C-alpha atoms as one frame of an Amber mdcrd trajectory, in Angstrom:
protein
 124.980  98.130 146.754 121.171  98.560 146.973 119.439  98.041 150.417 117.489
  94.933 150.487 114.772  96.783 152.688 112.213  93.880 152.751 114.552  91.420
 154.176 116.062  94.127 156.299 112.670  94.651 158.054 111.794  91.013 158.257
 115.268  90.606 160.297 115.312  93.816 162.143 111.650  92.898 163.365 113.098
  90.332 165.543 115.705  92.480 167.017 116.327  91.949 170.969 113.845  89.000
 170.766 114.716  85.747 172.206 115.060  83.959 168.862 118.230  83.425 166.885
 118.015  84.950 163.495 119.114  82.467 160.602 119.708  83.996 157.113 119.814
  81.328 154.541 120.143  81.528 150.737 122.391  80.675 147.535 126.032  81.808
 148.065 126.737  85.555 147.171 122.873  86.199 147.240 123.432  89.005 149.659
 123.141  87.613 152.906 126.677  89.132 154.342 125.838  92.583 152.943 122.402
  92.507 154.811 124.218  91.340 157.950 126.579  94.462 157.443 123.505  96.517
 157.065 122.046  95.419 160.509 125.579  96.319 162.050 125.682  99.589 160.624
 122.254 100.331 161.766 122.947  99.196 165.292 126.050 101.416 165.430 124.055
 104.350 164.040 121.425 103.775 166.825 124.175 104.239 169.238 125.138 100.730
 170.326 128.885 100.576 171.105 131.433  98.606 168.846 132.159  96.486 172.071
 128.697  95.140 172.189 128.905  93.836 168.662 130.617  90.739 167.704 130.922
  89.948 163.931 132.736  87.033 162.322 133.085  86.126 158.750 133.940  82.489
 158.886 134.611  82.265 155.452 137.853  84.606 155.969 141.291  83.206 156.349
 141.779  85.351 159.575 138.753  83.595 161.202 140.138  79.933 160.686 140.639
  79.356 164.446 136.979  79.898 165.025 135.927  76.925 162.864 136.528  75.234
 165.896 133.130  75.433 167.884 134.718  75.457 171.230 137.295  78.192 170.261
 134.402  80.040 168.849 132.505  79.809 171.885 135.133  80.464 174.315 136.077
  83.693 172.209 132.633  84.986 171.886 131.832  84.186 175.895 134.882  86.337
 176.973 133.574  89.189 175.091 129.997  89.088 176.645 128.641  91.929 178.824
 126.881  90.871 181.762 124.252  93.616 181.977 124.137  94.977 178.442 122.798
  93.109 175.111 125.728  91.864 172.929 124.995  91.309 169.166 126.558  88.401
 167.757 126.899  87.998 163.886 128.392  84.858 162.302 128.631  84.686 158.713
 128.533  81.365 156.779 128.462  79.589 160.048 128.006  75.977 158.611 131.720
  76.013 157.963 132.242  75.701 161.605 131.835  71.837 162.436 129.371  71.297
 165.168 128.505  75.096 165.186 125.235  74.445 166.655 126.525  73.463 169.994
 128.417  76.910 170.308 125.290  78.915 169.210 123.238  76.884 171.481 125.356
  77.758 174.558 125.718  81.299 173.693 121.810  81.514 173.273 121.287  80.430
 176.707 123.512  83.162 178.058 121.734  86.310 179.176 121.714  89.238 176.866
 122.599  87.709 173.633 121.097  88.560 170.286 122.259  86.199 167.795 122.172
  86.498 163.982 123.850  83.873 161.760 124.032  82.993 157.664 124.619  79.909
 155.778 124.386  78.539 152.460 122.955  75.069 153.230 119.278  74.453 154.177
 119.666  70.999 155.712 122.514  72.162 158.110 120.606  75.336 158.998 117.149
  73.579 159.619 118.025  69.969 160.422 121.040  70.023 162.670 120.117  73.423
 164.181 116.526  72.352 164.838 117.833  69.484 166.923 118.907  71.652 169.713
 117.005  74.838 169.071 113.591  73.567 168.183 111.148  76.590 168.423 113.910
  78.913 169.315 114.790  80.408 166.060 113.339  82.001 162.847 114.671  81.535
 159.292 114.513  84.259 156.638 115.246  82.674 153.226 117.013  85.159 150.965
 117.212  85.069 147.056 119.339  87.302 144.599 117.830  90.371 143.253 114.402
  90.646 142.095 113.930  92.307 138.622 112.773  95.517 140.646 115.840  95.448
 142.855 118.016  95.008 139.640 116.604  97.861 137.971 117.298 100.098 140.992
 120.931  98.766 141.359 121.343  99.390 137.571 120.473 103.077 138.206 122.760
 103.089 141.147 125.695 101.822 138.995 124.804 104.327 136.159 123.300 102.045
 133.980 120.532 102.792 131.528 117.130 101.712 133.018 114.670 103.509 130.718
 114.335 100.470 128.418 112.570  97.709 130.661 112.634  95.127 127.847 116.351
  95.292 127.155 116.639  95.295 131.145 114.676  92.062 131.228 116.992  90.423
 128.653 120.059  91.428 130.756 118.599  90.107 133.941 117.845  86.949 132.125
 121.569  86.780 130.477 123.595  87.731 133.387 121.222  86.661 136.382 120.487
  88.377 139.494 123.346  87.844 141.947 123.940  91.474 143.221 127.650  91.572
 142.145 126.941  90.992 138.602 125.181  94.151 138.294 128.076  96.238 139.635
 130.277  94.422 136.483 127.862  96.563 134.158 127.229  93.861 131.584 130.896
  92.919 131.207 130.127  89.444 130.001 133.813  88.314 130.192 134.046  89.477
 133.831 130.581  88.307 134.926 131.095  84.693 133.608 134.332  84.849 135.316
 132.740  85.974 138.407 129.992  83.368 138.103 132.240  80.521 137.457 133.810
  81.215 141.004 130.600  81.270 142.534 129.612  78.072 140.881 133.332  76.353
 141.818 132.704  77.415 145.425 129.224  75.799 145.637 130.396  72.821 143.872
 133.417  72.124 145.840 132.867  73.527 149.421 128.886  73.294 149.800 128.491
  70.076 148.024 131.741  67.933 147.231 133.571  68.522 150.464 130.378  68.340
 152.661 129.234  65.119 151.190 132.777  63.626 150.071 131.760  63.262 146.553
 134.746  61.939 144.397 132.882  62.107 140.926 132.758  65.600 140.437 132.385
  65.006 136.605 129.001  63.022 137.267 127.724  65.855 139.708 128.131  68.469
 137.228 126.455  66.145 134.372 123.337  66.225 136.749 123.629  69.749 137.313
 123.841  70.521 133.911 120.859  68.422 133.032 118.525  70.097 135.639 119.918
  73.535 134.758 118.981  72.899 131.179 115.422  71.664 132.177 114.329  74.307
 134.504 110.577  74.358 134.881 110.356  70.728 133.668 109.401  67.661 135.612
 112.516  65.922 136.582 112.927  62.653 138.175 116.195  60.900 139.170 115.161
  57.775 136.855 114.894  60.077 133.946 118.324  61.660 134.661 120.169  58.487
 135.312 118.735  56.900 132.204 119.454  60.048 129.971 123.074  60.134 131.291
 123.609  56.576 130.976 122.463  56.359 127.611 124.717  59.080 126.605 127.797
  57.104 127.852 127.935  58.172 131.422 126.757  55.497 133.813 125.277  56.832
 136.939 122.968  55.197 139.420 119.392  56.353 140.042 120.071  56.439 143.936
 123.149  58.716 143.088 121.363  60.866 141.011 118.653  61.465 143.809 121.342
  62.361 146.314 122.831  65.053 143.901 119.548  66.331 143.292 118.831  66.653
 147.214 122.301  68.446 147.496 121.288  70.645 144.965 118.198  71.829 146.700
 120.414  72.010 150.106 122.671  74.782 148.652 119.769  76.618 146.872 120.945
  76.026 143.536 117.483  74.750 142.383 114.127  74.680 144.142 111.637  71.679
 144.137 108.048  72.219 143.667 105.394  69.475 144.372 102.239  68.888 142.624
  98.879  69.602 143.809  95.545  67.787 142.608  93.067  70.493 142.297  89.857
  68.081 142.211  91.060  65.784 144.700  92.456  68.522 147.218  95.734  66.434
 147.802  99.286  66.739 147.336 101.224  64.657 145.076 104.593  63.307 145.716
 105.585  62.138 141.994 106.437  64.295 138.988 108.124  67.358 140.920 109.208
  70.169 138.738 112.475  71.896 139.502 113.317  75.481 139.168 116.886  77.173
 138.932 117.799  79.969 141.410 119.645  82.015 138.931 119.270  82.423 135.178
 123.124  83.745 135.050 124.615  80.474 136.549 122.527  78.542 134.099 124.002
  80.810 131.063 127.767  80.410 132.252 127.439  76.660 132.550 125.421  76.031
 129.417 126.180  78.857 127.210 123.403  81.587 126.410 120.931  80.191 124.281
 117.892  82.211 122.859 115.827  79.356 123.626 113.693  77.891 126.018 112.412
  81.571 126.843 109.054  80.425 127.772 110.526  77.872 130.510 113.018  80.911
 131.721 109.818  83.334 132.115 107.970  80.668 134.092 111.133  80.146 136.416
 111.340  83.813 136.863 107.728  83.986 137.905 108.205  81.215 140.294 110.801
  83.105 141.849 108.895  86.364 142.083 105.996  84.263 143.684 108.433  82.937
 146.268 109.848  86.167 146.995 106.268  87.511 147.824 106.049  84.598 150.361
 103.748  82.293 148.375 103.538  78.619 148.986 103.936  77.437 145.490 102.613
  74.017 143.924 102.442  72.917 140.282  98.561  71.931 139.634  97.084  69.053
 138.299  93.186  69.074 137.210  92.086  66.144 135.481  94.371  65.215 132.900
  95.661  68.975 132.451  98.371  71.092 134.334  98.218  74.573 135.772 101.663
  76.204 136.248 101.320  77.337 139.765  98.949  77.193 142.540 100.034  80.101
 144.932  98.807  80.275 148.478  98.777  82.223 151.397  97.076  81.931 154.585
  94.537  84.294 153.237  94.568  83.867 149.330  94.858  81.255 146.697  95.791
  82.065 142.777  95.795  79.791 139.779  98.658  81.207 137.590  99.500  80.285
 133.931 102.564  81.366 132.427 103.095  81.853 128.758 105.512  83.828 126.232
 102.709  84.925 124.362  98.940  84.464 123.558  98.508  86.336 120.428  98.039
  83.251 118.642  94.632  82.178 119.149  95.553  78.704 119.403  97.961  79.292
 122.154  95.474  81.468 123.929  92.755  78.556 124.029  95.492  76.138 125.297
  96.767  78.387 128.142  93.116  79.152 129.116  91.616  75.736 128.897  93.040
  74.293 132.139  91.165  77.240 134.076  87.869  76.085 132.711  88.146  72.765
 134.397  88.703  74.330 137.742  85.027  74.468 139.785  85.744  76.768 142.794
  86.073  80.668 142.755  89.700  81.498 143.487  91.271  83.858 140.770  92.914
  82.937 137.827  95.645  84.728 136.468  97.397  84.643 132.939 101.098  86.196
 132.626 102.516  86.809 129.529 105.376  88.897 127.843 102.511  90.581 125.410
 103.100  94.409 125.439  99.534  94.862 124.948  97.021  92.664 127.039  93.460
  92.276 127.504  92.974  92.708 130.910  90.353  89.980 131.171  89.406  86.697
 129.412  86.207  85.434 130.687  87.260  86.273 134.132  90.942  85.433 133.723
  93.097  88.233 134.667  95.951  89.085 131.985  99.221  90.690 133.299 102.159
  91.538 131.619 105.297  89.808 132.984 107.504  92.966 133.122 104.685  94.968
 135.187 104.416  91.866 137.405 108.258  91.726 137.999 108.106  95.564 138.695
 105.780  94.806 141.548 102.123  94.771 140.098  99.914  92.587 142.151  97.943
  89.545 140.996
């Protein structure tokens, strides 16, 4: 499978440093494969096998290690007193109180620890309690479009027609294994259904003791159907209740948080550009993978604008931007994308060939009084490079790596 070079370099830069490397992200996004890559690199660099301890805690043979005391004692017995031992624990959240074992191992001499998990609260909240300031988190996502194209080539699929590749990317999603199934829709949906069921049962239901799975699925379906839209717990509760499924607003709020925890959706807060303040209300939510959405809701060639906006959000996130939705007066900007050294205002539209659509998309930019760059991203093949200072970028070019 395609090497995840960006993520590999991020993690490997901390090799032998006194911090725990924490890889987080949606199930099956490639965390385990990345960990395998790191192990292979260590072996290639001459590190002996007996200095590497690697447990996949979601495999049956490792069930004994789901007891943190057993896990700790087993690893402690294999440590070398005078040589570095590299410890890899995959899906560590499956081990109850894992943080106690990790903390104790971290305090031993000559240990270099790498862990992965599919739950953000578990790996930030509970781990941070014991290890504040002693770990780094690398958030992984499924394939970018650029990685997807490369993997298609590796799998012997045609990659010349970028537009068709984009449609396939939208339809089947970007979880790495789906590309290896070579557009076999039946097998892809079967695989994605398995991923979804695992997240639903193991990462949400079992962890939070949820008995009303149908209610949880109804909330998931609503949020998947409304990607790139403003979602509130009240709106979801009212909509589901009016449709005959009564579910309280606090319950919906909990379910929404659980979906964020396991990286199925991302919550994006609003930023008042004029007032220079962050707003806590009317947040937008973006799904992590369009393939999971299509598997659950059925593929529909609608909401293509919202899907495009979702993919732009995910690409901005991969590029390490801090992302908000912007409010300028009574108008909205799709994204305020920030780094420590830059800021961009971004609008996303499927097409601006219609003059009224172009005017609508550009108008919010005219309300902004600072001098930060404004960018319009569309699927239009022939783009004007500039609209009165607003840079116009083709979306596929953007997904292939073009900078803003």
